[in-house]
DSSP file (Angstrom, degrees, kcal/mol; ACC not computed):
  #  RESIDUE AA STRUCTURE BP1 BP2  ACC     N-H-->O    O-->H-N    N-H-->O    O-->H-N    TCO  KAPPA ALPHA  PHI   PSI    X-CA   Y-CA   Z-CA
    1    1 A X              0   0    0      0, 0.0     2,-0.2     0, 0.0     7,-0.1   0.000 360.0 360.0 360.0 116.4  106.2  123.9   91.0
    2    2 A X        +     0   0    0      5,-0.1     2,-0.2     6,-0.0     0, 0.0  -0.588 360.0  70.5-110.6 175.5  109.3  122.9   89.2
    3    3 A X  S    S-     0   0    0     -2,-0.2     5,-0.0     4,-0.1     0, 0.0  -0.500  86.0 -32.4 109.6 179.6  110.5  119.6   87.8
    4    4 A X     >  -     0   0    0     -2,-0.2     4,-2.4     1,-0.1     5,-0.2  -0.184  62.4-105.5 -67.3 164.3  109.4  117.4   84.9
    5    5 A X  H  > S+     0   0    0      1,-0.2     4,-2.6     2,-0.2     5,-0.2   0.880 123.3  53.2 -59.1 -37.4  105.8  117.1   83.9
    6    6 A X  H  > S+     0   0    0      2,-0.2     4,-1.9     1,-0.2    -1,-0.2   0.892 108.4  49.5 -66.9 -38.6  105.6  113.7   85.5
    7    7 A X  H  > S+     0   0    0      2,-0.2     4,-0.6     1,-0.2    -2,-0.2   0.904 112.4  48.1 -65.2 -40.7  107.0  115.1   88.8
    8    8 A X  H >< S+     0   0    0     -4,-2.4     3,-1.1     1,-0.2     4,-0.3   0.921 112.5  47.5 -66.7 -43.3  104.4  117.9   88.7
    9    9 A X  H >< S+     0   0    0     -4,-2.6     3,-1.5     1,-0.2    -1,-0.2   0.839 103.8  63.5 -65.7 -31.5  101.6  115.5   88.0
   10   10 A X  H 3< S+     0   0    0     -4,-1.9    -1,-0.2     1,-0.3    -2,-0.2   0.685  94.6  60.9 -66.2 -18.1  102.8  113.3   90.8
   11   11 A X  T << S+     0   0    0     -3,-1.1     2,-0.4    -4,-0.6    -1,-0.3   0.566  84.8  97.9 -83.5  -9.5  102.1  116.1   93.3
   12   12 A X    <   -     0   0    0     -3,-1.5     2,-1.0    -4,-0.3    73,-0.2  -0.649  67.6-144.5 -85.2 133.3   98.3  116.1   92.4
   13   13 A X        -     0   0    0     71,-3.6     2,-0.1    -2,-0.4    -3,-0.1  -0.787  22.1-165.1 -96.1  91.8   95.9  114.2   94.6
   14   14 A X        -     0   0    0     -2,-1.0     6,-0.2     1,-0.1    25,-0.1  -0.460  19.7-115.5 -73.9 149.3   93.4  112.8   92.2
   15   15 A X    >   -     0   0    0      4,-3.3     3,-2.4    -2,-0.1    -1,-0.1  -0.055  41.9 -81.0 -76.0-175.4   90.1  111.5   93.6
   16   16 A X  T 3  S+     0   0    0      1,-0.3    -1,-0.1     2,-0.1    -2,-0.1   0.697 133.0  54.2 -65.1 -18.5   88.9  107.9   93.5
   17   17 A X  T 3  S-     0   0    0      2,-0.2    -1,-0.3    22,-0.0     3,-0.1   0.393 121.6-108.5 -90.7   1.6   87.6  108.5   89.9
   18   18 A X  S <  S+     0   0    0     -3,-2.4    22,-0.4     1,-0.3     2,-0.3   0.738  80.3 122.5  79.5  23.3   91.1  109.8   88.9
   19   19 A X        -     0   0    0     20,-0.1    -4,-3.3    21,-0.1     2,-0.4  -0.797  44.8-162.3-119.7 158.4   89.9  113.4   88.7
   20   20 A X  E     -A   38   0A   0     18,-2.2    18,-2.2    -2,-0.3     2,-0.2  -0.998  28.7-115.5-135.5 136.6   90.8  116.7   90.2
   21   21 A X  E     -Ab  37  86A   0     64,-0.7    66,-2.7    -2,-0.4     2,-0.5  -0.498  27.0-155.7 -70.9 141.5   88.6  119.8   90.2
   22   22 A X  E     -Ab  36  87A   0     14,-3.3    14,-2.4    64,-0.2     2,-0.5  -0.958   2.2-154.4-123.0 112.6   90.0  122.7   88.3
   23   23 A X  E     -Ab  35  88A   0     64,-2.8    66,-3.0    -2,-0.5     2,-0.5  -0.732  13.1-149.9 -83.4 129.1   88.9  126.3   89.1
   24   24 A X  E     +Ab  34  89A   0     10,-2.9     9,-2.9    -2,-0.5    10,-1.4  -0.905  19.2 179.5-108.1 125.2   89.3  128.6   86.1
   25   25 A X  E     -Ab  32  90A   0     64,-2.5    66,-2.6    -2,-0.5     2,-0.3  -0.965  35.6-110.1-130.1 138.1   90.0  132.2   86.9
   26   26 A X  E  >  - b   0  91A   0      5,-3.0     4,-1.9    -2,-0.4    66,-0.2  -0.532  32.5-138.7 -64.6 126.0   90.6  135.2   84.7
   27   27 A X  T  4 S+     0   0    0     64,-2.9    -1,-0.1    -2,-0.3    65,-0.1   0.804  91.7  35.7 -63.7 -35.0   94.3  136.0   85.2
   28   28 A X  T  4 S+     0   0    0     63,-0.3    -1,-0.2     1,-0.1    64,-0.1   0.743 126.3  31.9 -97.2 -23.7   94.2  139.8   85.4
   29   29 A X  T  4 S-     0   0    0      2,-0.1    -2,-0.2    -3,-0.1     3,-0.1   0.641  93.1-127.6-106.4 -18.2   90.9  140.5   87.2
   30   30 A X     <  +     0   0    0     -4,-1.9     2,-0.1     1,-0.3    -3,-0.1   0.464  51.5 158.2  82.3   0.8   90.7  137.5   89.5
   31   31 A X        -     0   0    0     -5,-0.1    -5,-3.0    -6,-0.1     2,-0.5  -0.393  42.8-129.2 -62.0 127.8   87.1  136.8   88.3
   32   32 A X  E     +A   25   0A   0     -7,-0.2    74,-0.4     1,-0.2    -7,-0.2  -0.708  31.1 177.1 -80.2 122.8   86.2  133.1   88.9
   33   33 A X  E     -     0   0A   0     -9,-2.9    72,-3.2    -2,-0.5     2,-0.3   0.869  48.5 -36.3 -98.2 -44.0   84.9  131.8   85.5
   34   34 A X  E     -A   24   0A   0    -10,-1.4   -10,-2.9    70,-0.2     2,-0.4  -0.975  43.8-117.4-168.3 173.2   84.0  128.2   85.9
   35   35 A X  E     +A   23   0A   0     -2,-0.3     2,-0.3   -12,-0.2   -12,-0.2  -0.998  34.5 167.0-126.8 133.0   84.9  124.8   87.5
   36   36 A X  E     -A   22   0A   0    -14,-2.4   -14,-3.3    -2,-0.4     2,-0.4  -0.814  30.2-112.6-134.2 178.1   85.8  121.8   85.4
   37   37 A X  E     -A   21   0A   0     18,-0.4    18,-3.2    -2,-0.3     2,-0.4  -0.917  26.0-172.3-118.2 142.5   87.3  118.4   86.0
   38   38 A X  E     -A   20   0A   0    -18,-2.2   -18,-2.2    -2,-0.4     2,-0.2  -0.990  10.3-159.8-131.6 140.5   90.7  117.1   84.8
   39   39 A X     >  -     0   0    0     -2,-0.4     4,-2.4   -20,-0.2     5,-0.2  -0.484  51.6 -84.3 -98.0-175.8   92.4  113.7   84.9
   40   40 A X  H  > S+     0   0    0    -22,-0.4     4,-2.5     1,-0.2     5,-0.1   0.882 130.1  48.8 -60.3 -39.1   96.1  113.4   84.6
   41   41 A X  H  > S+     0   0    0      2,-0.2     4,-2.7     1,-0.2    -1,-0.2   0.904 110.5  49.7 -70.2 -40.0   96.1  113.5   80.8
   42   42 A X  H  > S+     0   0    0      2,-0.2     4,-2.3     1,-0.2    11,-0.4   0.912 113.7  46.8 -62.9 -41.4   93.8  116.6   80.7
   43   43 A X  H  X S+     0   0    0     -4,-2.4     4,-2.6     2,-0.2    -2,-0.2   0.907 110.7  52.4 -66.8 -41.0   96.1  118.3   83.2
   44   44 A X  H  X S+     0   0    0     -4,-2.5     4,-1.6    -5,-0.2    -2,-0.2   0.935 111.0  47.3 -58.1 -47.2   99.2  117.3   81.2
   45   45 A X  H  X S+     0   0    0     -4,-2.7     4,-1.7     1,-0.2     6,-0.4   0.903 112.1  50.4 -61.5 -41.5   97.6  118.8   78.0
   46   46 A X  H  X S+     0   0    0     -4,-2.3     4,-1.0     1,-0.2    -2,-0.2   0.915 113.4  45.0 -62.6 -43.7   96.7  122.0   79.8
   47   47 A X  H  < S+     0   0    0     -4,-2.6    -1,-0.2     1,-0.2    -2,-0.2   0.721 121.7  37.0 -74.0 -21.5  100.2  122.4   81.2
   48   48 A X  H  < S+     0   0    0     -4,-1.6    -1,-0.2    -5,-0.2    -2,-0.2   0.556 118.4  41.9-111.0  -8.7  102.0  121.6   78.0
   49   49 A X  H  < S-     0   0    0     -4,-1.7    -3,-0.2     2,-0.3    -2,-0.1   0.640  92.7-123.6-113.5 -18.0   99.8  123.2   75.2
   50   50 A X  S  < S+     0   0    0     -4,-1.0    25,-2.1    -5,-0.3     2,-0.4   0.503  82.5  95.8  84.3   2.8   98.8  126.6   76.6
   51   51 A X  B    S-C   74   0A   0     -6,-0.4     2,-0.4    23,-0.2    -2,-0.3  -0.965  80.7-110.3-124.6 144.3   95.1  125.7   76.2
   52   52 A X        -     0   0    0     21,-1.5    13,-1.4    -2,-0.4     2,-0.4  -0.585  33.3-172.2 -79.2 130.0   92.8  124.4   78.9
   53   53 A X  E     -E   64   0B   0    -11,-0.4     2,-0.3    -2,-0.4    11,-0.2  -0.970   2.9-171.1-120.7 137.5   91.6  120.8   78.4
   54   54 A X  E     -E   63   0B   0      9,-3.0     9,-2.2    -2,-0.4     2,-0.5  -0.768  24.7-121.9-119.6 166.1   89.0  119.1   80.6
   55   55 A X  E     -E   62   0B   0    -18,-3.2     2,-0.7    -2,-0.3   -18,-0.4  -0.966  26.9-138.4-105.1 123.1   87.6  115.6   81.1
   56   56 A X  E  >> -E   61   0B   0      5,-3.1     4,-1.9    -2,-0.5     5,-0.7  -0.732  12.9-166.9 -83.7 115.0   83.9  115.4   80.5
   57   57 A X  T  45S+     0   0    0     -2,-0.7    -1,-0.2     2,-0.2     0, 0.0   0.838  88.4  46.3 -69.2 -32.2   82.3  113.2   83.1
   58   58 A X  T  45S+     0   0    0      1,-0.1    -1,-0.2    -3,-0.1    -2,-0.1   0.874 123.2  31.5 -79.3 -38.0   79.0  113.0   81.2
   59   59 A X  T  45S-     0   0    0      2,-0.2    -2,-0.2     0, 0.0    -1,-0.1   0.647  97.1-132.7 -94.7 -16.5   80.5  112.3   77.8
   60   60 A X  T  <5 +     0   0    0     -4,-1.9     2,-0.3     1,-0.2    -3,-0.2   0.901  69.4  98.4  66.0  41.6   83.6  110.3   78.9
   61   61 A X  E   <S-E   56   0B   0     -5,-0.7    -5,-3.1     2,-0.0    -1,-0.2  -0.976  76.6 -95.0-152.6 163.7   85.9  112.2   76.7
   62   62 A X  E     -E   55   0B   0     -2,-0.3     2,-0.4    -7,-0.2    -7,-0.2  -0.527  36.9-173.9 -78.0 148.0   88.4  115.1   76.6
   63   63 A X  E     -E   54   0B   0     -9,-2.2    -9,-3.0    -2,-0.2     2,-0.6  -0.987  16.7-146.1-144.6 138.1   87.3  118.5   75.5
   64   64 A X  E >   -E   53   0B   0     -2,-0.4     3,-2.2   -11,-0.2     4,-0.3  -0.900  34.2-109.6-105.0 122.5   89.3  121.6   75.0
   65   65 A X  T 3  S+     0   0    0    -13,-1.4     8,-0.7    -2,-0.6   -13,-0.2  -0.245 100.3  15.5 -54.0 124.3   87.5  124.8   75.9
   66   66 A X  T 3> S+     0   0    0      6,-0.2     4,-2.0    31,-0.1    -1,-0.3   0.305  82.9 118.7  98.2  -7.7   86.6  126.8   72.7
   67   67 A X  T <4 S+     0   0    0     -3,-2.2    -2,-0.1     1,-0.2     5,-0.1   0.859  95.2  18.8 -62.1 -33.8   87.1  124.1   70.1
   68   68 A X  T  4 S+     0   0    0     -4,-0.3    -1,-0.2     3,-0.1    -3,-0.1   0.748 135.1  39.2-103.3 -30.7   83.4  124.3   69.0
   69   69 A X  T  4 S-     0   0    0      2,-0.1    -2,-0.2    27,-0.0    27,-0.1   0.730  93.8-129.7 -91.0 -23.7   82.4  127.7   70.5
   70   70 A X  S  < S+     0   0    0     -4,-2.0     2,-1.5     1,-0.1    -3,-0.1   0.409  71.7 124.7  84.0  -2.1   85.5  129.7   69.7
   71   71 A X        -     0   0    0     24,-0.1    24,-0.2    22,-0.0    -1,-0.1  -0.631  46.0-177.2 -91.3  78.7   85.5  130.8   73.4
   72   72 A X        -     0   0    0     -2,-1.5    22,-2.9    -6,-0.2     2,-0.5  -0.318  26.4-140.9 -84.7 159.7   89.0  129.7   74.2
   73   73 A X  E     - D   0  93A   0     -8,-0.7   -21,-1.5    20,-0.2     2,-0.6  -0.969  13.0-159.2-119.9 113.6   91.0  129.7   77.4
   74   74 A X  E     -CD  51  92A   0     18,-2.1    18,-2.4    -2,-0.5   -23,-0.2  -0.834  25.6-119.4 -94.4 122.0   94.7  130.6   77.1
   75   75 A X  E     + D   0  91A   0    -25,-2.1    16,-0.3    -2,-0.6     3,-0.1  -0.370  38.9 165.9 -66.1 131.9   96.7  129.4   80.1
   76   76 A X  E     -     0   0A   0     14,-3.4     2,-0.3     1,-0.5    15,-0.2   0.533  68.3 -19.8-115.7 -20.5   98.5  132.1   82.0
   77   77 A X  E     - D   0  90A   0     13,-1.6    13,-1.9     2,-0.0    -1,-0.5  -0.961  51.2-152.7-175.7 165.6   99.3  130.0   85.1
   78   78 A X  E     + D   0  89A   0     -2,-0.3     2,-0.3    11,-0.2    11,-0.2  -0.954  16.4 172.8-154.9 134.8   98.5  126.9   87.1
   79   79 A X  E     - D   0  88A   0      9,-2.4     9,-3.0    -2,-0.3     2,-0.3  -0.970  25.0-129.4-141.1 153.4   98.8  126.1   90.8
   80   80 A X  E     - D   0  87A   0     -2,-0.3     7,-0.2     7,-0.2     2,-0.1  -0.739  29.0-118.8 -94.9 151.2   97.9  123.4   93.3
   81   81 A X    >   -     0   0    0      5,-2.0     3,-1.2    -2,-0.3     5,-0.1  -0.259  43.3 -86.4 -77.2 178.7   96.1  124.2   96.5
   82   82 A X  T 3  S+     0   0    0      1,-0.3    -1,-0.1     2,-0.1    -2,-0.0   0.757 129.8  44.0 -62.2 -27.0   97.8  123.3   99.9
   83   83 A X  T 3  S-     0   0    0      3,-0.1    -1,-0.3   -70,-0.0   -70,-0.0   0.553 105.4-125.4 -92.9  -9.9   96.4  119.8   99.8
   84   84 A X  S <  S+     0   0    0     -3,-1.2   -71,-3.6     2,-0.2    -2,-0.1   0.632  83.8 106.8  76.0  13.6   97.2  119.1   96.2
   85   85 A X  S    S+     0   0    0    -73,-0.2   -64,-0.7     1,-0.1     2,-0.3   0.284  71.1  49.0-111.8  11.8   93.5  118.2   95.5
   86   86 A X  E     -b   21   0A   0    -66,-0.1    -5,-2.0    -5,-0.1     2,-0.4  -0.982  67.8-148.8-146.4 138.3   92.4  121.3   93.6
   87   87 A X  E     -bD  22  80A   0    -66,-2.7   -64,-2.8    -2,-0.3     2,-0.6  -0.892   2.6-156.6-107.9 136.7   94.0  123.0   90.6
   88   88 A X  E     -bD  23  79A   0     -9,-3.0    -9,-2.4    -2,-0.4     2,-0.6  -0.965  12.4-170.9-109.3 118.5   93.7  126.8   90.0
   89   89 A X  E     -bD  24  78A   0    -66,-3.0   -64,-2.5    -2,-0.6     2,-0.4  -0.948   8.8-154.3-112.2 121.1   94.2  127.6   86.3
   90   90 A X  E     +bD  25  77A   0    -13,-1.9   -14,-3.4    -2,-0.6   -13,-1.6  -0.797  25.4 174.5 -93.6 137.6   94.5  131.3   85.5
   91   91 A X  E     -bD  26  75A   0    -66,-2.6   -64,-2.9    -2,-0.4     2,-0.7  -0.881  43.1-120.2-137.5 161.5   93.6  132.1   81.9
   92   92 A X  E     - D   0  74A   0    -18,-2.4   -18,-2.1    -2,-0.3     2,-0.5  -0.952  41.9-148.3 -97.8 107.4   93.0  134.8   79.3
   93   93 A X  E     - D   0  73A   0     -2,-0.7     2,-0.7   -20,-0.2   -20,-0.2  -0.673  10.2-161.7 -83.0 126.5   89.3  134.1   78.5
   94   94 A X        -     0   0    0    -22,-2.9     2,-0.2    -2,-0.5    -2,-0.0  -0.938  64.5 -24.7-107.0 110.7   88.3  134.8   75.0
   95   95 A X  S    S-     0   0    0     -2,-0.7     2,-0.1   -24,-0.2   -25,-0.1  -0.488 115.1 -10.3  84.3-158.9   84.5  135.1   74.8
   96   96 A X        -     0   0    0     -2,-0.2     7,-0.3     1,-0.1    -2,-0.1  -0.459  45.2-161.5 -77.7 144.7   82.2  133.4   77.3
   97   97 A X  S    S+     0   0    0      6,-1.1     2,-0.2     5,-0.7     6,-0.2   0.767  71.1  76.1 -90.9 -31.6   83.4  130.8   79.8
   98   98 A X  S >  S-     0   0    0      4,-2.1     3,-1.9     1,-0.1    -2,-0.1  -0.544  80.7-129.8 -87.3 145.9   79.9  129.3   80.5
   99   99 A X  T 3  S+     0   0    0      1,-0.3    -1,-0.1    -2,-0.2    -3,-0.0   0.665 107.9  65.9 -65.3 -14.9   78.1  127.0   78.2
  100  100 A X  T 3  S-     0   0    0      2,-0.1    -1,-0.3     1,-0.0     3,-0.1   0.581 121.5-105.5 -80.7  -9.1   75.1  129.2   78.6
  101  101 A X  S <  S+     0   0    0     -3,-1.9    -2,-0.1     1,-0.4     2,-0.1   0.381  79.7 130.9  98.0  -2.7   76.9  132.0   76.8
  102  102 A X        -     0   0    0      1,-0.1    -4,-2.1    -6,-0.1    -5,-0.7  -0.459  69.0-118.0 -79.8 157.0   77.5  134.0   80.0
  103  103 A X  S    S+     0   0    0     -7,-0.3    -6,-1.1    -6,-0.2     2,-0.3   0.896  97.3  18.0 -58.9 -43.0   81.0  135.4   80.9
  104  104 A X    >   -     0   0    0     -7,-0.2     3,-0.5    -8,-0.1   -70,-0.2  -0.910  66.3-133.9-130.7 155.4   81.1  133.3   84.1
  105  105 A X  T 3  S+     0   0    0    -72,-3.2     3,-0.5    -2,-0.3   -71,-0.1   0.543  98.8  70.2 -80.9  -7.8   79.2  130.2   85.4
  106  106 A X  T 3  S+     0   0    0    -74,-0.4    -1,-0.2   -73,-0.3   -72,-0.1  -0.029  76.9  74.6-106.5  31.6   78.8  132.0   88.7
  107  107 A X  S <  S+     0   0    0     -3,-0.5    -1,-0.2     1,-0.0     3,-0.2   0.244  73.7  85.3-118.3  12.9   76.3  134.7   87.9
  108  108 A X  S    S+     0   0    0     -3,-0.5     2,-0.4     1,-0.2    -2,-0.1   0.885  93.1  19.7 -85.8 -40.6   73.2  132.6   87.7
  109  109 A X        -     0   0    0      2,-0.0     2,-0.4     0, 0.0    -1,-0.2  -0.856  61.0-154.4-144.6 100.9   71.7  132.2   91.2
  110  110 A X        -     0   0    0     -2,-0.4    -3,-0.0    -3,-0.2    -4,-0.0  -0.623   6.5-156.5 -74.5 123.9   72.5  134.4   94.1
  111  111 A X        -     0   0    0     -2,-0.4    -1,-0.1     1,-0.0    -2,-0.0   0.437  27.2-134.7 -83.5   0.5   72.0  132.4   97.3
  112  112 A X        -     0   0    0      1,-0.1     3,-0.1     2,-0.0    -2,-0.0   0.909  31.8-170.1  50.6  58.1   71.4  135.6   99.3
  113  113 A X        -     0   0    0      1,-0.1     2,-0.4     3,-0.0    -1,-0.1  -0.343  31.3 -98.1 -75.0 159.6   73.6  134.7  102.3
  114  114 A X        -     0   0    0      1,-0.1     2,-0.5    -2,-0.0    -1,-0.1  -0.641  43.7-123.4 -70.0 131.8   73.7  136.7  105.5
  115  115 A X        -     0   0    0     -2,-0.4     2,-0.1    -3,-0.1    -1,-0.1  -0.702  24.7-128.7 -85.2 122.9   76.8  138.9  105.2
  116  116 A X        -     0   0    0     -2,-0.5     2,-0.2     1,-0.1     3,-0.1  -0.358  20.5-152.0 -71.0 147.5   79.2  138.4  108.1
  117  117 A X        -     0   0    0      1,-0.1     2,-0.2    -2,-0.1    -1,-0.1  -0.466  35.7 -69.0-106.2-177.2   80.5  141.2  110.1
  118  118 A X              0   0    0     -2,-0.2    -1,-0.1     1,-0.1     0, 0.0  -0.501 360.0 360.0 -72.4 142.5   83.7  141.7  112.0
  119  119 A X              0   0    0     -2,-0.2    -1,-0.1    -3,-0.1    -3,-0.0   0.504 360.0 360.0 -67.3 360.0   84.0  139.6  115.2
């Protein structure tokens, strides 16, 4: 995605609350670390500062991953999905990504699905 920051933000389809989900992925391993929410300003900060910024729906404020924990996310890339309604941010994760102290938010509860086979 090229163009000015305003042109890039204009391609994002924010929901009715003005937010877009942001999937955070470790850049070199592909490990999915977490999901957060961004409004246009959080995405602007993420794209222009090299650090991931989110919008906290519960606190109603911006938060930059690692400012209190030291577990920072350094931006390595950012892409929109085909519909423009989800952002994928690839990062170099320093420390834990999850607020529980785990590396990823997706290791807590295996839903034990039936594994599909070849058709």
